[in-house]
SEMAR-885275 format. One record per atom (N, C-alpha, C): atom name; residue number from 0; residue in one letter; z, y, x; chain. Coordinates in steps of 0.1 Angstrom, whole numbers. Example, Ala and Ser with C-alpha at 12.3 -4.5 7.8 and 13.67 -1.06 7.14 Angstrom:
REM residues 2
   name   resi   resn       Z       Y       X   chain
      N      0      A      78     -57     132       A
     CA      0      A      78     -45     123       A
      C      0      A      78     -33     132       A
      N      1      S      71     -22     128       A
     CA      1      S      71     -11     137       A
      C      1      S      79       0     129       A
END
This chain:
REM residues 184
   name   resi   resn       Z       Y       X   chain
      N      0      M    2047     527    1241       A
     CA      0      M    2045     511    1247       A
      C      0      M    2031     506    1242       A
      N      1      H    2028     507    1231       A
     CA      1      H    2017     499    1228       A
      C      1      H    2004     506    1228       A
      N      2      K    2005     517    1233       A
     CA      2      K    1993     528    1233       A
      C      2      K    1982     523    1245       A
      N      3      K    1988     519    1257       A
     CA      3      K    1979     514    1266       A
      C      3      K    1969     500    1263       A
      N      4      P    1976     491    1256       A
     CA      4      P    1964     479    1250       A
      C      4      P    1955     483    1242       A
      N      5      I    1961     494    1231       A
     CA      5      I    1952     497    1220       A
      C      5      I    1941     507    1225       A
      N      6      T    1946     515    1235       A
     CA      6      T    1935     525    1243       A
      C      6      T    1925     513    1250       A
      N      7      L    1929     504    1257       A
     CA      7      L    1921     496    1263       A
      C      7      L    1910     489    1255       A
      N      8      V    1916     483    1243       A
     CA      8      V    1908     477    1233       A
      C      8      V    1895     487    1228       A
      N      9      I    1901     499    1227       A
     CA      9      I    1890     510    1220       A
      C      9      I    1880     512    1231       A
      N     10      I    1883     515    1243       A
     CA     10      I    1874     517    1255       A
      C     10      I    1865     504    1256       A
      N     11      L    1873     494    1255       A
     CA     11      L    1861     482    1258       A
      C     11      L    1851     480    1245       A
      N     12      S    1856     482    1235       A
     CA     12      S    1848     482    1224       A
      C     12      S    1837     492    1223       A
      N     13      L    1840     504    1228       A
     CA     13      L    1830     515    1229       A
      C     13      L    1821     511    1240       A
      N     14      A    1822     505    1252       A
     CA     14      A    1815     501    1262       A
      C     14      A    1806     492    1256       A
      N     15      M    1812     482    1248       A
     CA     15      M    1803     470    1244       A
      C     15      M    1792     476    1234       A
      N     16      L    1794     486    1226       A
     CA     16      L    1786     492    1219       A
      C     16      L    1776     499    1224       A
      N     17      V    1779     506    1234       A
     CA     17      V    1769     514    1243       A
      C     17      V    1760     502    1250       A
      N     18      F    1765     491    1255       A
     CA     18      F    1756     482    1261       A
      C     18      F    1747     478    1250       A
      N     19      A    1752     475    1239       A
     CA     19      A    1743     468    1230       A
      C     19      A    1732     477    1223       A
      N     20      A    1736     491    1222       A
     CA     20      A    1726     500    1217       A
      C     20      A    1715     503    1229       A
      N     21      T    1719     502    1242       A
     CA     21      T    1711     502    1253       A
      C     21      T    1699     493    1254       A
      N     22      A    1706     478    1254       A
     CA     22      A    1696     468    1252       A
      C     22      A    1687     467    1241       A
      N     23      V    1693     473    1228       A
     CA     23      V    1685     472    1216       A
      C     23      V    1670     483    1219       A
      N     24      A    1674     496    1224       A
     CA     24      A    1665     506    1224       A
      C     24      A    1654     502    1238       A
      N     25      E    1657     495    1249       A
     CA     25      E    1651     493    1258       A
      C     25      E    1640     482    1252       A
      N     26      Q    1645     472    1244       A
     CA     26      Q    1635     461    1239       A
      C     26      Q    1626     469    1231       A
      N     27      G    1628     478    1223       A
     CA     27      G    1621     485    1212       A
      C     27      G    1611     494    1219       A
      N     28      D    1612     498    1233       A
     CA     28      D    1606     506    1240       A
      C     28      D    1594     498    1248       A
      N     29      T    1596     486    1250       A
     CA     29      T    1588     479    1258       A
      C     29      T    1574     474    1249       A
      N     30      P    1563     480    1257       A
     CA     30      P    1549     477    1250       A
      C     30      P    1548     464    1248       A
      N     31      N    1543     459    1237       A
     CA     31      N    1540     447    1232       A
      C     31      N    1524     445    1231       A
      N     32      Y    1517     451    1235       A
     CA     32      Y    1500     451    1237       A
      C     32      Y    1497     457    1249       A
      N     33      K    1490     447    1256       A
     CA     33      K    1486     451    1272       A
      C     33      K    1474     447    1272       A
      N     34      A    1464     455    1277       A
     CA     34      A    1451     454    1280       A
      C     34      A    1447     459    1295       A
      N     35      T    1440     451    1302       A
     CA     35      T    1438     452    1318       A
      C     35      T    1423     451    1321       A
      N     36      F    1417     459    1326       A
     CA     36      F    1403     458    1334       A
      C     36      F    1405     460    1350       A
      N     37      K    1402     450    1356       A
     CA     37      K    1403     450    1370       A
      C     37      K    1388     454    1377       A
      N     38      L    1386     465    1384       A
     CA     38      L    1376     470    1389       A
      C     38      L    1367     457    1396       A
      N     39      G    1354     459    1394       A
     CA     39      G    1345     447    1400       A
      C     39      G    1345     435    1394       A
      N     40      E    1352     433    1385       A
     CA     40      E    1354     420    1377       A
      C     40      E    1348     420    1363       A
      N     41      A    1339     410    1358       A
     CA     41      A    1334     411    1346       A
      C     41      A    1341     402    1336       A
      N     42      S    1353     408    1334       A
     CA     42      S    1363     401    1325       A
      C     42      S    1373     411    1323       A
      N     43      Y    1381     409    1311       A
     CA     43      Y    1392     418    1306       A
      C     43      Y    1403     411    1301       A
      N     44      T    1416     415    1301       A
     CA     44      T    1427     407    1297       A
      C     44      T    1434     416    1285       A
      N     45      V    1437     409    1273       A
     CA     45      V    1444     413    1262       A
      C     45      V    1456     402    1260       A
      N     46      N    1468     408    1263       A
     CA     46      N    1481     399    1262       A
      C     46      N    1478     386    1267       A
      N     47      D    1476     386    1281       A
     CA     47      D    1473     374    1288       A
      C     47      D    1462     365    1281       A
      N     48      V    1453     369    1274       A
     CA     48      V    1441     362    1271       A
      C     48      V    1430     367    1277       A
      N     49      T    1422     362    1286       A
     CA     49      T    1411     368    1294       A
      C     49      T    1396     366    1286       A
      N     50      S    1389     376    1284       A
     CA     50      S    1376     375    1279       A
      C     50      S    1365     380    1289       A
      N     51      A    1352     374    1287       A
     CA     51      A    1343     378    1298       A
      C     51      A    1335     391    1291       A
      N     52      M    1330     398    1303       A
     CA     52      M    1321     410    1301       A
      C     52      M    1310     404    1307       A
      N     53      D    1297     412    1303       A
     CA     53      D    1285     410    1311       A
      C     53      D    1283     423    1322       A
      N     54      V    1292     431    1323       A
     CA     54      V    1294     439    1336       A
      C     54      V    1306     443    1337       A
      N     55      A    1309     449    1349       A
     CA     55      A    1323     453    1354       A
      C     55      A    1327     469    1352       A
      N     56      A    1338     468    1352       A
     CA     56      A    1346     486    1351       A
      C     56      A    1343     490    1366       A
      N     57      F    1340     504    1369       A
     CA     57      F    1341     510    1380       A
      C     57      F    1346     524    1381       A
      N     58      V    1347     530    1393       A
     CA     58      V    1352     544    1394       A
      C     58      V    1341     553    1398       A
      N     59      E    1337     563    1392       A
     CA     59      E    1332     573    1397       A
      C     59      E    1336     587    1394       A
      N     60      N    1334     596    1404       A
     CA     60      N    1339     609    1403       A
      C     60      N    1355     609    1400       A
      N     61      G    1362     599    1404       A
     CA     61      G    1376     600    1402       A
      C     61      G    1380     595    1389       A
      N     62      R    1370     589    1381       A
     CA     62      R    1375     584    1367       A
      C     62      R    1370     568    1367       A
      N     63      T    1379     562    1360       A
     CA     63      T    1377     546    1357       A
      C     63      T    1366     547    1345       A
      N     64      Y    1356     541    1348       A
     CA     64      Y    1346     539    1336       A
      C     64      Y    1347     523    1331       A
      N     65      V    1346     522    1320       A
     CA     65      V    1346     507    1313       A
      C     65      V    1337     505    1302       A
      N     66      P    1330     495    1302       A
     CA     66      P    1321     492    1293       A
      C     66      P    1324     496    1279       A
      N     67      F    1318     506    1271       A
     CA     67      F    1319     509    1258       A
      C     67      F    1325     498    1248       A
      N     68      R    1317     488    1247       A
     CA     68      R    1320     476    1237       A
      C     68      R    1332     469    1240       A
      N     69      Y    1333     466    1253       A
     CA     69      Y    1346     457    1257       A
      C     69      Y    1359     466    1258       A
      N     70      L    1358     480    1260       A
     CA     70      L    1370     488    1258       A
      C     70      L    1374     490    1244       A
      N     71      G    1364     489    1234       A
     CA     71      G    1367     492    1221       A
      C     71      G    1374     478    1217       A
      N     72      Y    1369     465    1221       A
     CA     72      Y    1374     454    1218       A
      C     72      Y    1389     452    1223       A
      N     73      A    1391     456    1235       A
     CA     73      A    1405     454    1242       A
      C     73      A    1414     465    1235       A
      N     74      L    1410     474    1230       A
     CA     74      L    1420     484    1223       A
      C     74      L    1422     479    1207       A
      N     75      G    1416     468    1203       A
     CA     75      G    1417     463    1189       A
      C     75      G    1408     469    1178       A
      N     76      V    1394     476    1184       A
     CA     76      V    1386     478    1174       A
      C     76      V    1376     466    1170       A
      N     77      A    1377     466    1158       A
     CA     77      A    1368     453    1152       A
      C     77      A    1354     456    1157       A
      N     78      E    1348     445    1158       A
     CA     78      E    1333     445    1160       A
      C     78      E    1323     454    1153       A
      N     79      N    1326     454    1140       A
     CA     79      N    1315     464    1133       A
      C     79      N    1321     478    1132       A
      N     80      N    1331     481    1140       A
     CA     80      N    1335     494    1142       A
      C     80      N    1334     498    1158       A
      N     81      V    1324     493    1163       A
     CA     81      V    1319     497    1175       A
      C     81      V    1305     498    1175       A
      N     82      T    1301     511    1172       A
     CA     82      T    1286     512    1172       A
      C     82      T    1281     521    1180       A
      N     83      W    1267     521    1181       A
     CA     83      W    1258     527    1192       A
      C     83      W    1247     531    1184       A
      N     84      D    1243     545    1186       A
     CA     84      D    1231     552    1181       A
      C     84      D    1224     556    1193       A
      N     85      A    1212     546    1193       A
     CA     85      A    1201     550    1205       A
      C     85      A    1196     562    1205       A
      N     86      D    1192     564    1191       A
     CA     86      D    1183     580    1192       A
      C     86      D    1194     592    1194       A
      N     87      S    1205     591    1194       A
     CA     87      S    1213     603    1197       A
      C     87      S    1223     601    1210       A
      N     88      K    1222     588    1215       A
     CA     88      K    1230     582    1225       A
      C     88      K    1246     584    1223       A
      N     89      T    1248     582    1211       A
     CA     89      T    1261     584    1206       A
      C     89      T    1270     570    1204       A
      N     90      A    1282     568    1212       A
     CA     90      A    1290     559    1208       A
      C     90      A    1303     559    1199       A
      N     91      T    1303     554    1191       A
     CA     91      T    1314     556    1180       A
      C     91      T    1324     542    1179       A
      N     92      L    1336     546    1179       A
     CA     92      L    1348     536    1178       A
      C     92      L    1356     542    1166       A
      N     93      T    1359     532    1157       A
     CA     93      T    1369     537    1148       A
      C     93      T    1379     524    1147       A
      N     94      L    1392     531    1147       A
     CA     94      L    1404     522    1149       A
      C     94      L    1414     526    1138       A
      N     95      E    1417     520    1128       A
     CA     95      E    1424     524    1116       A
      C     95      E    1418     538    1112       A
      N     96      D    1426     550    1112       A
     CA     96      D    1424     561    1109       A
      C     96      D    1417     570    1118       A
      N     97      T    1414     566    1128       A
     CA     97      T    1409     574    1140       A
      C     97      T    1394     569    1143       A
      N     98      T    1386     580    1144       A
     CA     98      T    1373     577    1148       A
      C     98      T    1369     586    1159       A
      N     99      E    1365     579    1171       A
     CA     99      E    1361     586    1183       A
      C     99      E    1345     588    1187       A
      N    100      K    1339     596    1188       A
     CA    100      K    1323     598    1193       A
      C    100      K    1320     604    1206       A
      N    101      F    1313     598    1212       A
     CA    101      F    1310     600    1227       A
      C    101      F    1296     602    1228       A
      N    102      T    1289     611    1234       A
     CA    102      T    1276     611    1236       A
      C    102      T    1271     611    1251       A
      N    103      V    1263     603    1255       A
     CA    103      V    1260     600    1270       A
      C    103      V    1255     613    1276       A
      N    104      G    1262     615    1287       A
     CA    104      G    1257     628    1294       A
      C    104      G    1265     642    1290       A
      N    105      S    1274     642    1277       A
     CA    105      S    1282     651    1274       A
      C    105      S    1295     649    1277       A
      N    106      T    1303     661    1281       A
     CA    106      T    1315     664    1283       A
      C    106      T    1324     663    1269       A
      N    107      N    1316     668    1260       A
     CA    107      N    1322     671    1247       A
      C    107      N    1323     657    1239       A
      N    108      Y    1333     654    1232       A
     CA    108      Y    1335     645    1223       A
      C    108      Y    1342     647    1211       A
      N    109      Y    1342     639    1201       A
     CA    109      Y    1350     642    1190       A
      C    109      Y    1359     632    1183       A
      N    110      V    1371     635    1182       A
     CA    110      V    1383     625    1174       A
      C    110      V    1384     631    1161       A
      N    111      N    1379     622    1150       A
     CA    111      N    1381     627    1136       A
      C    111      N    1374     639    1134       A
      N    112      D    1362     641    1140       A
     CA    112      D    1353     655    1140       A
      C    112      D    1360     666    1145       A
      N    113      E    1371     664    1152       A
     CA    113      E    1379     676    1160       A
      C    113      E    1370     675    1174       A
      N    114      A    1364     686    1179       A
     CA    114      A    1358     687    1192       A
      C    114      A    1369     685    1203       A
      N    115      K    1365     680    1212       A
     CA    115      K    1374     678    1226       A
      C    115      K    1366     679    1236       A
      N    116      T    1373     680    1250       A
     CA    116      T    1363     681    1261       A
      C    116      T    1370     673    1274       A
      N    117      M    1361     666    1279       A
     CA    117      M    1365     656    1292       A
      C    117      M    1359     665    1303       A
      N    118      D    1365     660    1314       A
     CA    118      D    1363     667    1329       A
      C    118      D    1350     657    1334       A
      N    119      V    1346     645    1329       A
     CA    119      V    1336     637    1330       A
      C    119      V    1327     633    1317       A
      N    120      A    1315     628    1319       A
     CA    120      A    1307     624    1307       A
      C    120      A    1304     610    1308       A
      N    121      P    1303     603    1296       A
     CA    121      P    1301     589    1294       A
      C    121      P    1284     587    1300       A
      N    122      L    1282     575    1305       A
     CA    122      L    1271     573    1313       A
      C    122      L    1265     558    1310       A
      N    123      I    1253     557    1313       A
     CA    123      I    1245     547    1312       A
      C    123      I    1243     540    1324       A
      N    124      R    1245     525    1328       A
     CA    124      R    1243     520    1339       A
      C    124      R    1242     505    1337       A
      N    125      D    1233     499    1342       A
     CA    125      D    1226     487    1340       A
      C    125      D    1224     483    1327       A
      N    126      N    1219     494    1319       A
     CA    126      N    1215     492    1307       A
      C    126      N    1230     490    1296       A
      N    127      R    1238     494    1300       A
     CA    127      R    1252     495    1294       A
      C    127      R    1257     507    1292       A
      N    128      I    1265     512    1282       A
     CA    128      I    1272     526    1281       A
      C    128      I    1285     522    1287       A
      N    129      F    1292     532    1295       A
     CA    129      F    1303     533    1301       A
      C    129      F    1310     547    1297       A
      N    130      L    1324     542    1293       A
     CA    130      L    1330     555    1288       A
      C    130      L    1344     558    1299       A
      N    131      P    1348     569    1300       A
     CA    131      P    1359     572    1307       A
      C    131      P    1374     565    1299       A
      N    132      A    1379     554    1306       A
     CA    132      A    1388     548    1298       A
      C    132      A    1400     556    1293       A
      N    133      R    1404     567    1301       A
     CA    133      R    1417     575    1298       A
      C    133      R    1415     581    1285       A
      N    134      Y    1405     589    1283       A
     CA    134      Y    1403     595    1270       A
      C    134      Y    1401     586    1259       A
      N    135      V    1395     575    1259       A
     CA    135      V    1393     568    1248       A
      C    135      V    1408     560    1244       A
      N    136      A    1415     556    1254       A
     CA    136      A    1429     549    1251       A
      C    136      A    1439     560    1245       A
      N    137      Q    1440     570    1253       A
     CA    137      Q    1450     581    1248       A
      C    137      Q    1449     588    1234       A
      N    138      D    1433     589    1230       A
     CA    138      D    1433     592    1216       A
      C    138      D    1434     585    1205       A
      N    139      F    1434     571    1210       A
     CA    139      F    1440     560    1199       A
      C    139      F    1455     557    1202       A
      N    140      G    1462     564    1209       A
     CA    140      G    1476     563    1210       A
      C    140      G    1480     555    1221       A
      N    141      Y    1472     550    1230       A
     CA    141      Y    1476     542    1241       A
      C    141      Y    1482     548    1255       A
      N    142      L    1490     543    1262       A
     CA    142      L    1493     548    1271       A
      C    142      L    1483     541    1283       A
      N    143      M    1480     549    1293       A
     CA    143      M    1471     543    1305       A
      C    143      M    1477     544    1320       A
      N    144      D    1477     535    1327       A
     CA    144      D    1480     533    1340       A
      C    144      D    1470     529    1347       A
      N    145      W    1469     533    1362       A
     CA    145      W    1460     532    1372       A
      C    145      W    1468     525    1383       A
      N    146      D    1467     517    1387       A
     CA    146      D    1471     510    1399       A
      C    146      D    1460     508    1410       A
      N    147      A    1461     518    1420       A
     CA    147      A    1452     520    1430       A
      C    147      A    1452     509    1439       A
      N    148      E    1463     501    1442       A
     CA    148      E    1464     492    1450       A
      C    148      E    1456     478    1447       A
      N    149      A    1460     475    1434       A
     CA    149      A    1454     463    1428       A
      C    149      A    1441     466    1421       A
      N    150      K    1437     478    1419       A
     CA    150      K    1425     485    1414       A
      C    150      K    1425     477    1398       A
      N    151      V    1434     482    1391       A
     CA    151      V    1436     475    1378       A
      C    151      V    1439     488    1368       A
      N    152      V    1431     489    1358       A
     CA    152      V    1435     497    1346       A
      C    152      V    1443     490    1335       A
      N    153      T    1454     495    1331       A
     CA    153      T    1461     489    1322       A
      C    153      T    1464     499    1309       A
      N    154      V    1462     495    1298       A
     CA    154      V    1464     500    1286       A
      C    154      V    1475     496    1278       A
      N    155      T    1484     502    1273       A
     CA    155      T    1494     496    1266       A
      C    155      T    1499     503    1253       A
      N    156      K    1505     498    1245       A
     CA    156      K    1512     503    1233       A
      C    156      K    1519     496    1226       A
      N    157      N    1529     502    1220       A
     CA    157      N    1540     495    1214       A
      C    157      N    1536     493    1199       A
      N    158      V    1530     481    1196       A
     CA    158      V    1524     479    1182       A
      C    158      V    1535     472    1174       A
      N    159      P    1539     479    1163       A
     CA    159      P    1548     470    1152       A
      C    159      P    1545     457    1149       A
      N    160      E    1553     448    1150       A
     CA    160      E    1550     436    1146       A
      C    160      E    1547     434    1133       A
      N    161      Q    1534     426    1129       A
     CA    161      Q    1533     425    1114       A
      C    161      Q    1543     415    1107       A
      N    162      Q    1548     421    1097       A
     CA    162      Q    1556     413    1087       A
      C    162      Q    1549     404    1078       A
      N    163      P    1553     391    1077       A
     CA    163      P    1545     381    1068       A
      C    163      P    1547     386    1055       A
      N    164      E    1536     386    1048       A
     CA    164      E    1537     391    1034       A
      C    164      E    1546     377    1027       A
      N    165      E    1554     383    1018       A
     CA    165      E    1562     376    1008       A
      C    165      E    1554     365    1000       A
      N    166      T    1558     350    1002       A
     CA    166      T    1551     341     994       A
      C    166      T    1558     338     983       A
      N    167      P    1550     340     971       A
     CA    167      P    1554     338     958       A
      C    167      P    1561     324     957       A
      N    168      S    1571     324     951       A
     CA    168      S    1577     311     949       A
      C    168      S    1583     309     932       A
      N    169      V    1583     297     929       A
     CA    169      V    1587     295     916       A
      C    169      V    1600     293     915       A
      N    170      S    1608     299     906       A
     CA    170      S    1622     295     907       A
      C    170      S    1626     289     893       A
      N    171      D    1637     282     892       A
     CA    171      D    1642     274     879       A
      C    171      D    1639     282     867       A
      N    172      D    1641     296     868       A
     CA    172      D    1645     303     856       A
      C    172      D    1627     307     851       A
      N    173      D    1618     305     860       A
     CA    173      D    1604     310     855       A
      C    173      D    1596     297     857       A
      N    174      N    1594     293     843       A
     CA    174      N    1586     277     844       A
      C    174      N    1573     284     838       A
      N    175      S    1569     297     841       A
     CA    175      S    1553     299     835       A
      C    175      S    1543     292     841       A
      N    176      V    1544     289     850       A
     CA    176      V    1533     281     860       A
      C    176      V    1533     265     855       A
      N    177      T    1545     260     854       A
     CA    177      T    1547     246     849       A
      C    177      T    1544     246     833       A
      N    178      D    1546     257     826       A
     CA    178      D    1543     256     813       A
      C    178      D    1528     258     811       A
      N    179      Q    1521     265     819       A
     CA    179      Q    1505     265     820       A
      C    179      Q    1499     254     822       A
      N    180      V    1504     246     834       A
     CA    180      V    1498     234     838       A
      C    180      V    1501     221     827       A
      N    181      Y    1513     222     822       A
     CA    181      Y    1515     208     816       A
      C    181      Y    1515     214     800       A
      N    182      G    1512     224     797       A
     CA    182      G    1510     230     782       A
      C    182      G    1524     228     776       A
      N    183      N    1534     231     781       A
     CA    183      N    1548     233     776       A
      C    183      N    1549     246     768       A
END
């Protein structure tokens, strides 16, 4: 007699658990880092903050080229980890423990000294180095998307949120700071 209400409660409880687990999983899969470059525009956007560039991204041979320095910045590379060696025509980007090296005119490039090959080569245009965005972004762990209609390159990544460092506090049991200050 009481089996139907108990079964109904169990089914509803399981349904709520599945719904809650799905909602949490979807939230965790949503990228929280997003950078965009629109072709023909001398700016890029990272997480809704727009920054100016002195040149614009473009498409050549079916690949989107983005200014080397600004692509690095958009992917989170620090300014001092974006380097150019004019003698060897090599552009280097270092992000955390990954270093990428690209040479103008060569389809060969290196990720942490491991040789890789692209189907197009970095180039110089308007006295600026341009890199194919897809290779750079993917080797740093980003996903890349091309919106042909809007002419926008989007790179995304789910970056773990930084946890604030624990702030030291003085408890009633630990008067060492007070003792040092007041000489107790």
